[in-house]
N, C-alpha and C positions, 0 to 999 in steps of 0.2 A: 827590585827583582834580583834573584840570585840563580845561578845555574849549577846544578848538581849532576855529575856524571856517574853512572852506575855501570860497571863492567861485568859482563857475563863470565861464567866459569872459565878461569884461566887454566889451560891444559898444557902441562909440561913446558919444556924449554921453548918450543915454537910460540906458545902463548905468552910466555914471559918476555921473549925477545920483541914480539910485536907490541906488547904493552909499553916497553921502554922506548920504542920508536914512536908510538902514537900519542902517548899521554902528554909529553911536553908540547907537541904541536897543537893538540886539541885544547890544551889549557890556554895557549896564546890566542888561538883563533876564536874560541868561544867564551873566553874569560871565565873559565870554570872555577867556581869557588870551592868545591869540595868533590872528592872522588872516593867512591866505594867500589870494591871489587870482591867477587867470590873467588876464593883461593884454594878450595878443598882438593883440587886436582893439580895444583901447581908444581908439585915435586914428582916428576916422572909419570904424571897422569893419575897418581893416587896419593892423597895426603899432602902434608906440608912439613918441611924441615925448617930449622932455624935459619939456615943460609938463604933458602928461597923466600922466607918471610922477610928477612932483612932486605933482600934484593927488590922485592915488590914495594916495600915501604920507601926505600931509597929512590925508586922510580917515580914517587909522587903520590901514591895511594894513601888516603887518610884513614880509611877504616876497612878491615878485612872481614868478610863473612865466609861461612862454611856450610856444611851439611853432613850427609850420611858418610862421607869419606874422611871426616875430620880426624878420626883416631887411627887412620891407616898407617901413619908413621908414628911409632910409639914415642919418639923423642918429643913430640908436641906436648906430652904430659909434663915435660920439664920446663917448658917456657910459656905455655898459654896464660898462666896466671900472672906472668911478668909483663905481658903486653896487653894493656887494657883495650886497645883498638882491634885486637884479634878476637873474634866472636865465635861461639858455637850456638846452635839454635837454643832459644830461650825456653822452649818447651821440652828440652831434654830433662832427664831426672835431675833434681836440684843438687844431689851430692856429686855430680860430675864436675870436674874442674872447668874453669873458664866462666865467662858471662855471656848473656844473650843480647846485650844492648850496650851502646856506647854513645856518649855525647861529646862531640868534638866541636871545633869552631871553623867557620869558613876562612879560607886563606885571604880572601879579598874583603869580605864584609865583616869578619870577626863575629858573625852571628852564630849562636849555638845550633848545631844540627845533630839530631839523634838518628842512630841506625838501630833497627830492631831486626834480628835474625830469627826466623821461625822455620820449622820443618813441618811438612805435611805428614799425614798418617796413611792416606790411601795408597796402597801398593808399596809402602816404604818399609814396613816392618820395624821391629825394635820397640823399646819401652818409651813411647812418645806420648806426652800429654796432649790434651785437646788444644790445637793451635788457636781456635777461635776465642775461647775463654781466656787463654793465656795472653793473647794479643790485646784483648780489652783491658786486662789488668795492667799490662806493661805500658800501653798507650796512656792510660790514666796517670800512671806514675811519671812517665816521661814528659807529659804535658806541664808538669810543675816546673820544668826547666826550659822547654821550648815548644813552639807550635810546629816546627819543621821536623817531621819524622818520616824517614824512608824505611820501608819494610822490604827485606829480601826474604821471599817465601820460597824455600827450597822444597819443591814438591813435584810429584809425578803426574797427578791427575789434573787435567785442565779444569774440570768442574770444581775441584777443591780450591784451586787458585782463584778462579773467577768468583766463587762464593766469598772467599776471604776479602777480595777487593771490594765487593759490595758491603760486606760486614763492617769494613773500616772506612767506607766512603764518607768523606766529610770530617773524619777524625785525624787522618794522616795525609801527608803530602803525596806519597806514592806507595803503591804495592806492586812490586816487580818480581816476576818469577825467575827462578834458576833451576838447575838440575838436569833437564832433558837434553841440553846441549844443542837444541834445535830452535832457532829464532822464530818467533811468531810475529805476524804483521797486524796484530790487533791492538796496537798502542792507541790509547784514547784517554780522555779525561771523563771520569764518571760524573753523574749528575751532582754529587755533593762537592766536587772539586778535587778529587783524588786522581792522580795519574795512575794508569794501569797498563801492564803488558804481561801476557801469560808467561812468556819466557824470553829473556834477553838473548839467549843463544850462547855459543861457545866462543871464547877467544883462544883460538888454537888451530890445528890443522884440519881443514874440511875435506881433504882427499883422504878419507878415513871412514870408519864407522863410529860416530860420536867421539872421535879423538884417538881411537885405537886402530892399528894397522888392519887393513881389510883382510889380509891373509889370515891373521890370527882369529878374527871373528868368523870368517867363513869356515875355518877348520872346526871351530866349536860347533857351529850349526850343522855342518855336514857329517861330523863324526860323533858328536855328543861327548867327546873326550875333553878333559881339562886341557887348557891351552894357556901358555904364558902370554899375557897381554903386554904389548909395547906401544908407546906413544908414536903416532904417525908424524910425518914431517911436512907433507905436501899441502900446498894451497892454504897457508895460514891466513886467518882473517881475525879482525878485531871487532867484537860484538859488544855494543853498549847502548844504553838509553840515556838521553840527556833530558832532564826535567827543569823547566823554569818555575821557580817558586816565589810567591810573594811572602816575605818573612813576617809580614803583619797578618797573622792568622794561619799561615802555612798552606794556603790554597795553591794548587798547581795551575800555572797559566798556560803551559804548553808541554808537550812531550814529543821527543824525536828519537826514532830508532836509527842506529848506525850499524853497518856491516861493511868494514873497510879492509881492503887488502894492501900489501906493501906499496903497490903503484898508486893507490888512492892517497897515500901519505907523502 
């Protein structure tokens, strides 16, 4: 049995600070073998810089996933191809830089662990290929290296996330949703042995509107005028899902959702 921790969207410096506080303690307490985190909002709430990328890797994260904000900081174009464990969704156009999957090894077990990053299409916009067919093709390829496959599905619609979970049930170890910044309490193991949760939630400030200061969002709704968004700071929480996996076949044995504040740590 191995334990894999998947951290929900890290938002700005509050999210990064709490990650650095939480991850070493959780690794010790739960004997975490591998850690994946969504980092597309890690730099000031929008995008990723090289410094924030290095900070998160130094904190102990093994693989970094992203989504629709991946290109918000243009400097990522200079380094995404140099860091194989930094992903963008695999169903983005193939001529975009970066890769959509990565195979690393557990820190305790040494077992190969694959991460597959996908984007939904419903309400997301952009030139995005079919995540269902792309998922099937990627999983078939990754299974040549390992049966332990974790999918970060960065998507808006609950129905699309749930459908992908059932589409991949029995083929991957977990399908875990990101993007909405709101944790859902539907974590479960699907009939075929795949762990599922619609959205892990945000690792960042919850005294906010999905990570942004409430004043800025209210001005936008009340006036309809463009408003500068700033990352909030209050009530930081660490959102993650821990999945226990049998490496012999990749079946999930249990799934646990976490939402922890500084006092919990």
